C-alpha positions in Angstrom: 89.8 186.5 109.3 87.9 184.9 106.4 90.0 183.1 103.9 88.5 182.7 100.4 89.7 180.9 97.3 90.9 183.1 94.4 87.4 182.8 92.8 84.1 182.1 94.4 81.3 180.6 92.3 78.2 182.8 92.4 75.7 180.3 91.0 74.3 177.9 93.6 74.9 174.8 91.5 78.6 175.6 90.9 79.0 176.7 94.5 77.6 173.3 95.6 80.0 171.5 93.2 83.0 173.5 94.6 82.0 172.7 98.2 81.7 169.0 97.3 85.1 168.9 95.6 86.7 170.8 98.5 85.2 168.2 100.9 86.7 165.4 98.8 90.1 167.2 98.7 90.2 167.4 102.5 90.2 163.6 102.6 92.4 162.7 99.7 94.3 164.1 96.7 91.9 164.5 93.8 92.3 162.5 90.5 92.9 164.5 87.3 89.4 165.2 86.3 88.0 166.5 89.7 91.3 168.4 90.2 90.8 170.2 86.9 87.1 170.9 87.8 88.1 172.4 91.2 90.8 174.6 89.6 88.3 175.8 87.0 85.7 176.6 89.7 87.8 178.3 92.3 91.1 179.1 90.6 93.4 176.9 92.7 94.1 173.5 94.0 94.5 173.8 97.8 96.3 171.6 100.3 93.9 169.6 102.6 93.9 172.2 105.5 93.2 175.1 103.1 90.5 173.0 101.4 88.8 172.6 104.8 88.9 176.3 105.5 87.7 177.2 102.0 84.9 174.7 102.2 83.7 176.2 105.5 83.7 179.7 104.1 81.9 178.6 100.9 79.3 176.8 103.0 78.6 180.0 104.9 78.3 182.0 101.7 75.9 179.4 100.3 73.8 179.5 103.5 73.6 183.3 103.3 72.6 183.2 99.6 70.0 180.6 100.2 68.6 182.6 103.2 68.4 185.7 101.0 66.8 183.7 98.2 69.5 185.1 95.9 70.5 183.0 93.0 72.4 185.5 90.8 71.7 183.4 87.7 67.9 183.8 88.3 68.1 187.5 89.1 69.7 188.9 86.0 72.8 186.9 85.6 74.2 186.9 82.1 73.3 183.6 80.3 76.4 181.8 79.4 78.5 184.3 81.3 81.1 183.7 83.9 79.5 182.5 87.1 82.5 183.2 89.4 83.6 186.2 91.4 87.3 186.9 91.6 88.8 188.1 94.9 
């Protein structure tokens, strides 16, 4: 069963940032600034095993978005709007 974070970024740039931060989280606790960024992006600060699962799921979502050529920001996203999807 897929496990996703509370929010999933829908813009490729923010999705990439979330994936990177989750990767860093799998190795070590994050310092204050990256920890805050991760919480803003995905709505939570996971433990290392959860970060690894979420990273894998987000990488799959990113792969699918890239394959479809879908960047919601480029295809009618609201400028300045929220670029996350809540689950």
